[in-house]
N, C-alpha and C positions, 0 to 999 in steps of 0.2 A: 499202581497206575491210577491217575486221576481222570475222570470222565466229566464231560459238561453236563448240564441239565438237559440239553437237547438230546445227548446220548441216552441218559436215563429214560426219557420219554419214548425212545425207540422200543424199549422193551414193554410189551403190553402184558401186564399181570392183572388177572381177573380172579374173581371169586366164583365158584361153582359148586353144585352139589353133586355128590357121587349118587348115581341112580342105579348102576349095575356093577357088580364085581365077579369076575370069572378067574379061576386059576389059569396059569399060563405054563403048562408042563413042558412046552417046547423051549422055554427060555433057558439059557446057560446058567443064569443066576436066578434063584426063585424069584417070581414076580407074579403079579396079578395084572389082568386086563380091566381097566376101568372105563366106564361110560360116565362123563361129567356134563350135567346140564348147566350151561352158561347163560341161560335165559333166551328170550325171543330173538334178539338181535343176532346173537352168536350161535345159538343152537346147541346141540349135543356133540361133544368131541370125545375121541377115544385116545387112551394112552396105555402104556405099560408102565409099572411102577415096582421097583424092587423094595417093597415095604412089608414084606412077609413076616419079618422078625417082630415087628411091633404092632402089627394089625392083622386081625382075622377078618374075612369077608364080611361077616355080620356086623362087625365095628364100623366098617367103612360106608356102608350103604346109609345114605341120608346125611353123611357128614360134609359140611362145607369145607373146601380147601382152596388155596391159592395155586395157580398155575400160569406159566408164560404161554400165551395163546398164539403168538406170532412168529414162533420157529417154523422153519421148513418141516414138513411132515418127514418122519424117519422110519425106514423099513427095518423092523426088527423081526427076522425070520419071516414067516408069512404074514405078519401083523404090521400094520401101518399106524404108528404113533403120530398124533396130531397135535399134542400139547405136552408140556413138561410141568408135572406136579413139583412143588417146591417144598423143601424141608430142611432141617438141621440135623447133624448127627447127634445121637445121645452119647452117654459116657462109653458106651461100646462100639461106637461108630455106626450104629444103625439109624436109619431115617425116621425122624419125627416130623410129621407133616406140619405145615404152617396153616392154621385155621383161625378164623375171626372169633372173638370171644363172646360175640352175640350174633343173632341171625342177620344176614345182610342179602339184599336182592341179588339173585344170580346175575353175573355179567358185570357187576360193578368193578370199575378199574381201581387198582391201588394207586394212591398218591401220598 
């Protein structure tokens, strides 16, 4: 499917820094609850992420990652997810997060 550039601009992908990671034992598939700082204009957003195979909580705290910030919030059990973190599957089909290769200001938009 081909999309227009205007369609692409509707997807708001920003960089943020993971500031807190909690285990999410209630999740059906192993996951973490993340709090991500997207800077002063956007603030701190929360999400759940099924990334436990490739990341330990201590590896995530302080990591900058990419996320879609303009999806509707999604209820996951008793937890409300506000953003969607982005990644690619590794050779085993497990998520590898998208992250900048140098520090970027939180909240900067992908283009």
